[in-house]
C-alpha positions as CSV (number, residue, x, y, z in Angstrom):
1,M,88.8,111.7,101.4
2,V,91.2,109.9,99.2
3,L,93.7,107.3,100.7
4,F,96.3,105.3,99.6
5,N,96.9,101.8,100.4
6,K,99.8,99.6,99.9
7,I,99.0,96.4,97.9
8,E,99.5,92.8,99.6
9,Q,100.0,90.0,97.8
10,N,96.7,88.7,98.4
11,Q,95.5,91.8,96.4
12,I,97.2,91.4,93.3
13,K,94.4,89.7,91.6
14,E,91.9,92.5,92.4
15,L,94.7,95.0,91.4
16,A,95.1,93.3,87.9
17,S,91.3,93.3,87.6
18,L,91.1,97.0,88.1
19,A,94.2,97.7,85.7
20,S,92.5,95.7,83.2
21,S,89.3,97.7,83.6
22,I,91.1,101.2,83.4
23,W,93.5,100.0,80.6
24,H,90.9,98.9,78.0
25,E,88.6,102.0,78.5
26,Y,91.8,104.5,78.8
27,W,93.8,103.4,76.1
28,T,91.4,102.9,73.1
29,C,92.3,106.2,71.6
30,I,95.8,106.1,71.3
31,L,96.8,102.0,71.1
32,S,94.8,99.1,69.1
33,P,92.8,96.6,71.1
34,E,95.6,94.1,70.3
35,Q,98.3,96.2,71.9
36,I,96.1,96.9,74.8
37,D,95.2,93.4,75.5
38,Y,99.2,92.3,74.8
39,M,100.2,95.2,77.1
40,V,97.7,94.3,80.1
41,K,98.7,90.6,79.9
42,N,102.4,91.3,80.0
43,F,102.8,94.4,82.1
44,Q,99.6,94.6,84.4
45,S,98.3,90.9,84.4
46,E,98.2,89.1,88.2
47,N,101.6,87.0,87.0
48,A,103.0,90.2,85.7
49,I,102.5,92.1,88.8
50,K,103.4,89.1,90.8
51,N,106.6,89.0,89.5
52,Q,107.3,93.1,89.7
53,T,106.9,93.1,93.4
54,E,108.5,89.6,94.0
55,N,111.6,90.2,91.4
56,E,111.6,94.1,90.1
57,N,111.3,96.1,93.4
58,Y,107.8,97.3,92.8
59,T,105.3,98.3,95.0
60,Y,101.8,99.0,94.2
61,Y,99.1,101.3,96.0
62,F,95.6,101.4,95.6
63,I,94.1,104.8,95.3
64,L,91.1,104.8,97.6
65,S,87.8,107.0,97.6
66,D,85.3,106.5,100.2
67,N,87.1,103.1,101.0
68,Q,86.6,101.9,97.3
69,P,89.6,101.5,94.7
70,V,89.3,104.4,92.2
71,G,92.7,104.0,90.8
72,Y,96.2,102.8,91.6
73,F,99.8,103.4,90.8
74,G,103.3,101.4,91.0
75,V,106.7,102.7,91.7
76,S,110.1,101.0,91.7
77,D,112.9,102.3,94.3
78,K,116.0,102.7,92.0
79,K,119.5,103.6,93.2
80,D,119.4,107.5,92.0
81,Y,115.3,108.1,91.4
82,L,112.0,106.9,92.1
83,F,110.4,105.2,89.0
84,L,106.8,106.2,88.8
85,S,105.6,102.9,86.5
86,K,101.8,103.1,86.7
87,L,99.2,105.8,87.9
88,Y,95.7,105.1,86.5
89,I,92.3,106.3,87.8
90,K,88.7,105.2,86.8
91,K,87.5,107.5,84.1
92,E,84.6,108.5,86.5
93,F,86.9,109.7,89.0
94,R,89.3,111.7,86.8
95,H,89.8,115.6,86.9
96,Q,88.8,115.8,90.4
97,G,92.2,116.6,92.0
98,I,92.8,112.6,92.8
99,G,95.8,112.4,90.5
100,A,97.5,115.5,92.3
101,K,97.0,113.7,95.9
102,A,98.3,110.7,94.3
103,F,101.4,112.4,93.1
104,E,101.8,114.1,96.8
105,K,101.9,110.5,98.2
106,I,104.5,109.3,95.5
107,K,106.7,112.5,96.1
108,E,106.4,111.3,100.1
109,I,107.2,107.7,99.0
110,A,110.5,109.2,96.8
111,D,111.6,111.0,100.1
112,G,113.7,113.7,98.0
113,K,115.1,111.3,95.0
114,P,113.9,112.8,91.3
115,I,110.8,110.8,90.1
116,R,111.4,109.5,86.6
117,L,108.5,108.2,84.4
118,T,107.8,107.3,80.6
119,V,104.7,108.8,79.2
120,N,103.3,107.7,75.7
121,K,103.9,110.8,73.3
122,Y,100.6,110.7,72.1
123,N,99.2,111.1,75.5
124,K,99.0,114.9,75.5
125,N,96.3,115.4,78.7
126,T,98.7,113.4,80.9
127,I,101.8,114.8,79.6
128,K,100.2,118.5,80.5
129,A,99.4,117.0,84.1
130,Y,103.1,115.8,84.5
131,E,104.3,119.3,83.3
132,K,101.8,121.0,85.7
133,W,103.5,118.7,88.6
134,G,107.1,119.7,87.7
135,F,108.1,117.1,85.2
136,K,110.5,118.0,82.4
137,T,111.1,115.9,79.4
138,I,114.8,114.5,79.5
139,D,114.5,112.0,76.9
140,S,112.4,110.3,73.9
141,V,112.6,106.3,73.6
142,V,110.8,103.9,71.1
143,T,110.9,100.2,73.1
144,D,110.2,97.1,71.4
145,I,108.0,95.1,73.7
146,G,107.7,92.2,71.6
147,N,104.8,90.7,69.0
148,G,105.4,93.6,66.6
149,F,104.2,96.2,69.5
150,V,106.6,99.3,70.5
151,M,105.9,101.8,73.3
152,D,106.8,105.4,71.7
153,D,107.3,107.6,74.9
154,Y,109.0,110.2,76.5
155,I,111.2,110.1,79.6
156,M,110.1,112.7,82.1
157,E,111.8,113.7,85.5
158,T,111.0,115.7,88.4
């Protein structure tokens, strides 16, 4: 059974650790180790997550299977849409329908609003999954994230 638990402030350290392990496993085929380290530090570290939840209207959820965290997602409620910022699952739990169940929970949180996200243009399998879930590409952006790194993304929306 897959469950979703909203992350409390005292769980941010655990979330940051999970995020770091998933990011360092997942992104190696697309990004350099230096960019992965930089992005984890600036977007998924304990301090970054704390800032996002306290100042940027982010809410994070653990994805649990047998009461163990197997992934997480983060959303931010915007005026006209729900921004899906992160959706990550540990390697050994991928391709088991957990992402689809997480997306159903995200749709429930969106409560009828469109869902918008950014996805790396070279993340082909994830793009296919989002398309299967009804997302359409609405734009393309290259964002300078500092330190000589960029995010080369599609913006997708339901």
